[in-house]
C-alpha positions in Angstrom: 47.0 -66.2 28.6 44.2 -64.4 31.0 47.3 -61.6 30.9 47.1 -61.4 27.0 43.1 -61.5 27.5 42.7 -59.1 29.6 45.3 -56.9 27.5 44.0 -57.3 24.5 39.5 -56.5 26.2 41.4 -53.8 28.0 42.5 -52.3 24.5 39.2 -53.0 22.9 37.3 -51.1 25.5 39.7 -47.9 24.5 39.2 -48.4 21.2 35.6 -48.6 21.7 35.3 -45.5 24.3 37.5 -43.8 21.6 35.8 -43.8 18.9 32.5 -43.5 21.0 33.8 -39.9 21.7 35.2 -39.8 18.5 31.3 -40.5 17.5 30.2 -38.0 20.4 31.9 -35.1 18.5 31.3 -35.9 14.9 27.3 -36.0 16.8 27.7 -32.5 18.6 29.5 -30.7 15.4 26.7 -31.5 13.2 24.0 -30.7 15.9 24.9 -27.2 16.1 24.0 -23.9 15.5 25.7 -23.4 12.3 27.1 -18.9 13.0 25.3 -17.3 9.7 24.8 -14.5 8.8 20.4 -13.0 7.8 20.0 -13.9 4.7 18.3 -9.6 4.6 22.7 -9.4 4.5 22.9 -10.9 1.1 21.3 -7.7 0.0 21.5 -4.0 0.2 19.0 -2.3 2.0 16.5 -0.3 -0.7 16.4 -4.2 -2.6 13.5 -5.6 -2.6 15.5 -9.8 -1.5 16.5 -7.3 2.1 12.6 -5.5 2.2 11.5 -9.8 1.9 13.3 -11.1 4.2 12.9 -8.3 6.8 8.8 -9.8 6.4 9.6 -12.9 6.4 11.3 -12.7 9.7 8.1 -10.9 10.8 4.7 -12.5 9.5 3.8 -15.1 7.5 4.9 -13.3 4.0 2.5 -15.2 0.1 5.7 -13.8 -2.8 3.8 -13.7 -6.5 6.2 -13.5 -8.8 7.0 -13.4 -13.1 9.6 -13.6 -13.8 11.5 -10.6 -12.5 8.2 -8.7 -11.3 7.8 -10.1 -7.3 5.2 -8.7 -4.6 5.5 -9.3 -1.3 2.1 -9.5 1.0 1.0 -9.8 4.8 -2.4 -11.9 5.3 -1.6 -10.0 9.2 -1.5 -6.9 7.3 -4.9 -7.5 5.7 -3.8 -9.4 2.6 -2.0 -5.8 2.3 0.9 -5.5 -1.1 3.8 -4.4 1.0 6.3 -3.8 -1.7 7.1 -5.0 -4.9 10.0 -4.6 -8.0 10.7 -5.2 -10.6 14.3 -6.7 -10.9 14.2 -9.4 -9.2 15.6 -9.5 -5.3 18.2 -7.6 -6.1 16.3 -4.8 -7.6 14.7 -1.6 -6.1 12.4 -2.2 -3.4 8.9 0.2 -3.9 6.8 0.5 -0.9 7.3 2.2 2.1 7.9 -0.2 5.3 7.6 1.2 8.4 11.0 -1.4 10.0 10.7 0.3 13.4 6.6 -0.1 14.3 7.0 -3.8 12.6 10.5 -4.7 14.8 8.8 -3.7 17.7 6.1 -6.4 17.8 4.2 -3.1 19.7 0.6 -2.2 18.9 0.8 1.5 18.8 -1.9 4.6 20.0 -4.6 5.5 16.6 -2.6 3.9 13.8 -0.5 1.0 13.2 1.4 2.7 10.3 2.9 -0.1 9.2 3.0 0.6 5.7 2.5 -1.0 2.7 2.2 0.4 -1.2 -1.3 -1.3 -1.5 -3.8 -1.4 1.2 -7.6 -1.2 2.1 -9.0 0.9 4.1 -13.0 2.3 4.5 -14.2 6.3 4.5 -15.5 8.6 5.3 -13.0 9.3 7.9 -14.6 12.5 9.5 -18.5 13.3 10.1 -21.7 12.1 10.8 -20.4 8.8 9.4 -17.7 8.8 10.5 -16.6 5.8 11.3 -12.7 6.4 13.2 -14.3 7.9 16.1 -16.0 7.1 18.0 -20.4 8.0 18.7 -20.9 12.4 20.0 -16.6 12.1 20.7 -15.3 15.9 19.6 -13.1 15.3 16.0 -9.9 15.9 17.5 -6.8 13.7 17.0 -6.2 12.2 20.8 -10.1 10.9 19.7 -9.3 9.0 16.2 -8.7 5.8 16.1 -8.1 3.3 12.9 -10.6 1.0 13.0 -9.1 -2.4 14.3 -10.4 -4.5 10.8 -8.5 -2.4 8.4 -5.3 -1.9 11.1 -4.4 -4.9 13.6 -6.7 -7.6 12.1 -5.6 -10.6 10.3 -7.5 -11.5 6.7 -7.5 -14.7 5.7 -5.5 -16.5 2.9 -8.5 -18.4 0.9 -6.4 -19.2 -1.5 -2.4 -18.3 -3.7 -0.5 -19.8 -6.3 1.8 -18.1 -8.1 0.7 -14.9 -9.4 -2.8 -14.2 -7.6 -3.4 -14.3 -3.7 -6.8 -14.4 -2.5 -7.7 -12.6 1.6 -11.6 -12.7 3.1 -12.4 -10.7 6.5 -16.2 -11.1 7.8 -16.3 -7.4 9.4 -18.8 -5.4 11.8 -18.0 -1.6 12.7 -20.0 1.0 13.8 -20.8 5.0 12.8 -20.8 8.1 14.4 -23.7 8.2 14.1 -24.7 4.7 16.5 -24.9 3.0 13.2 -23.5 -1.0 12.8 -22.5 -2.3 9.4 -21.5 -5.6 9.1 -20.2 -6.7 5.8 -17.3 -9.3 4.2 -14.8 -8.2 2.3 -12.8 -10.8 -0.4 -9.3 -9.2 -2.0 -7.6 -10.7 -5.4 -4.0 -9.3 -5.4 -3.2 -10.6 -9.2 0.6 -9.8 -11.0 -0.2 -8.5 -14.6 1.2 -9.4 -17.4 3.1 -6.8 -19.7 0.2 -7.5 -22.7 -2.3 -6.7 -19.7 -1.0 -3.9 -19.1 -1.5 -2.8 -23.0 -4.2 -4.0 -22.6 -5.8 -2.6 -19.8 -4.4 1.3 -20.4 -3.7 1.3 -23.9 -0.5 2.5 -22.6 2.6 1.1 -25.1 5.1 0.1 -22.5 8.5 0.6 -24.8 10.8 -2.8 -24.8 13.8 -2.0 -23.0 12.0 -0.9 -19.9 10.8 -2.7 -16.5 7.9 -3.1 -14.9 5.9 -4.3 -12.2 2.6 -4.4 -12.3 -0.4 -5.4 -10.2 -5.1 -5.5 -9.9 -6.7 -6.2 -7.0 -10.3 -6.9 -7.0 -11.9 -5.9 -3.6 -15.8 -6.9 -3.3 -17.3 -5.9 -0.3 -20.8 -7.6 0.7 -23.6 -6.4 3.3 -24.3 -9.1 5.3 -26.1 -7.6 7.6 -30.2 -7.4 7.8 -30.8 -3.8 7.0 -29.9 -1.3 4.0 -27.3 0.5 4.1 -28.5 4.5 2.7 -27.7 7.2 2.8 -30.5 9.1 5.8 -27.8 5.6 7.8 -24.6 6.6 6.0 -22.7 5.0 3.6 -18.8 3.1 3.3 -16.4 2.9 0.5 -13.6 1.5 0.2 -10.3 3.5 0.1 -6.4 2.4 -1.7 -4.1 3.7 -0.5 -0.4 3.1 -1.3 2.1 4.6 0.7 5.4 4.8 -1.2 8.9 6.6 -0.8 9.5 10.4 -0.6 12.1 11.6 -2.5 13.3 15.1 -2.9 13.1 14.6 -6.9 9.6 12.9 -6.2 6.8 14.5 -8.2 2.9 13.5 -8.4 1.0 14.2 -11.0 -2.6 14.5 -11.5 -4.2 15.1 -14.3 -8.3 16.8 -14.1 -10.9 17.3 -16.5 -11.3 20.6 -17.5 -14.1 22.4 -17.2 -15.6 25.8 -15.4 -16.3 25.9 -11.6 -20.2 27.0 -11.3 -20.1 23.4 -13.7 -17.6 21.5 -11.6 -17.1 22.4 -8.9 -12.4 23.8 -7.6 -10.3 21.9 -9.4 -8.2 20.9 -6.1 -8.3 20.4 -2.7 -5.6 21.6 -0.3 -7.5 21.9 3.1 -7.1 18.9 4.3 -4.4 20.0 6.4 -4.2 23.9 5.4 -3.5 24.9 2.4 -0.9 23.9 0.4 1.5 26.6 -0.5 2.6 27.7 -3.7 5.9 26.7 -4.1 4.4 23.3 -3.9 1.6 22.5 -5.4 0.6 23.8 -9.3 -2.3 23.5 -11.0 -1.3 23.7 -15.6 -4.3 23.4 -18.4 -5.4 20.2 -17.6 -2.8 18.4 -14.8 -2.1 19.4 -10.7 1.5 19.1 -10.0 1.8 17.9 -6.4 5.7 18.0 -4.2 6.0 14.2 -3.0 8.6 14.7 -1.2 8.5 13.7 2.3 9.2 17.3 4.2 6.5 19.1 4.7 3.4 17.5 4.6 -0.4 18.5 2.9 -2.9 16.3 0.8 -4.9 16.8 -2.1 -8.3 15.6 -3.8 -9.8 15.8 -6.8 -13.8 15.1 -6.9 -15.6 13.3 -9.2 -16.2 16.2 -11.7 -12.5 16.7 -11.8 -10.7 13.7 -11.5 -9.7 10.8 -14.3 -9.1 7.6 -13.7 -5.6 7.7 -13.2 -3.4 9.3 -11.6 0.3 9.2 -10.9 4.4 10.4 -9.9 7.5 10.7 -11.2 11.0 10.0 -9.7 13.3 11.8 -12.3 16.3 11.2 -9.8 15.4 7.8 -9.5 13.9 7.3 -13.0 10.3 5.7 -12.1 7.2 6.6 -13.3 4.4 5.0 -11.3 0.7 4.8 -12.1 -2.2 4.5 -10.1 -5.6 2.9 -12.1 -8.8 2.3 -10.8 -12.4 1.1 -11.8 -14.1 4.6 -11.6 -18.3 5.2 -12.4 -20.4 6.6 -14.5 -23.5 6.5 -11.8 -23.3 6.6 -8.2 -24.8 7.2 -4.5 -22.1 10.2 -4.1 -18.3 9.9 -2.9 -18.2 10.6 1.8 -16.6 13.5 2.7 -13.7 12.5 5.1 -13.2 16.0 6.7 -12.7 16.6 10.5 -16.6 17.9 10.9 -19.8 17.5 10.4 -20.7 18.0 7.4 -22.9 20.1 5.3 -23.0 17.7 2.2 -21.7 14.5 3.6 -21.9 12.6 0.0 -19.5 15.5 -2.1 -15.9 14.0 -0.9 -12.9 13.5 -3.5 -12.3 10.3 -5.1 -8.7 10.3 -5.9 -6.2 11.9 -2.8 -2.4 12.1 -2.8 -1.3 12.9 0.8 2.4 13.5 1.0 4.4 13.6 4.8 5.7 15.7 7.2 6.6 16.4 10.6 4.5 16.9 13.3 4.5 20.4 15.6 6.3 18.5 17.9 9.1 17.7 15.2 8.0 13.7 15.1 7.2 12.4 11.6 5.4 9.1 10.6 7.5 8.5 7.7 8.9 10.1 5.2 6.3 8.6 2.4 4.3 10.1 0.0 0.7 8.8 -0.7 -1.0 7.5 -4.1 -5.1 7.2 -2.6 -8.2 6.8 -4.3 -11.8 5.5 -3.6 -15.1 3.6 -4.5 -19.3 5.4 -4.6 -20.1 4.8 -1.4 -21.7 1.7 -0.7 -25.2 2.0 -0.6 -26.2 -2.1 -0.6 -29.4 -3.8 0.6 -28.4 -6.8 2.5 -26.5 -9.8 0.4 -25.5 -6.6 -2.5 -22.4 -6.2 -3.2 -19.8 -3.1 -4.7 -16.6 -4.0 -6.7 -13.5 -1.9 -6.5 -10.6 -2.3 -8.5 -7.7 -0.9 -8.1 -3.8 -1.3 -10.4 -0.5 -0.1 -9.5 2.4 0.1 -11.9 6.0 0.7 -11.1 8.0 1.1 -14.8 11.4 1.9 -14.3 14.0 2.6 -18.2 15.4 5.9 -19.8 13.9 9.0 -19.1 13.6 8.6 -23.4 11.4 6.0 -22.8 9.5 6.7 -20.0 8.9 10.2 -21.9 6.3 8.3 -23.6 4.4 7.4 -21.1 4.5 10.5 -19.6 3.5 12.8 -22.8 1.0 10.3 -23.6 -0.9 9.7 -19.8 0.0 13.1 -19.1 0.7 15.6 -22.3 4.3 16.9 -20.8 7.4 16.0 -21.1 9.1 14.8 -18.3 11.6 18.0 -18.8 8.2 19.7 -17.9 8.1 17.3 -14.3 12.1 18.6 -14.2 11.6 22.1 -14.7 8.6 23.4 -12.8 9.8 23.2 -9.3 12.8 24.6 -10.1 10.9 28.3 -12.0 
């Protein structure tokens, strides 16, 4: 009997250990990390989904969504709009992103160009009131430094919902004349509906096109104890959008016609040396500028010449991009960003476009191109604020449909744009 009991006990113990072993294996198999491809592999490069997954790997990303219209914003990059889409996760991604720099997690000298299709900067860049050069240093590249609040500092995310995000930052800046500025920025980014686009711009969007549009409401407040005056220097809010260049992409800048002795030059193209004639054309009321990322150049329009919008048309990809801004009738002048001690520091441009290209050493930041606009100089007493509103719209569809918008806004046809540099 004892023998039988011993055998039964041994069998029970054996069964127990076998069960434990099997159970343990199951536990291990459930706890073992599953091998899977990263989510970005689901989406093709160039799509919004691919870019969103990349950004999520490196930074906290805020996504706004209204149907197929989507935005990706990053508080760590000053609440900038990194990219957008009009056709959902598998749709085209419109913003230029510096994957290499973001992936490196390293800080670059002078400027951390993370990319992004709409970001807030401050002006002026050069001159006696510059905030990019320390007091007294020569205006040379080795001394040029983008201030941390618009380069590497994080903005606080105050609130967000499906279609709106609010960011804030307390900032201190020092200009070339050794004047200190204490300020607060509140930045609200909102996705717009089709009806809101039409209401704000007067554009009638065809039913067959896809669009994404967003508005950033940027408020700058003087939080210091001293008034900001022309004698001490003024700051401006400077909106820059880095977008994807291509051989078929052309910037369109309408201008106010009139004699130069009253309105000044039609276009300023001397930022990085004069832009060659085969890359810049001035029509009756429209400036055309190649945005192919192949040769560095920049143009600007003064407030006497500029209208309240600028755009670009990539006829290869059939993408029409429009940027509108609130251009005031009265202002204290627009800051001048030329790298020199200036005779007229408040005769700067309000609209700009930059085309990236190789530097003298063969290196290149992009390629990308930029659409830019600025607020007037902020002559603010303590506690006063200045508002600058920027709206970006991307529209894709058949060229016959896009042509209706181009003709209405710019007074030329899509075919005129395509043929402009082929003659």
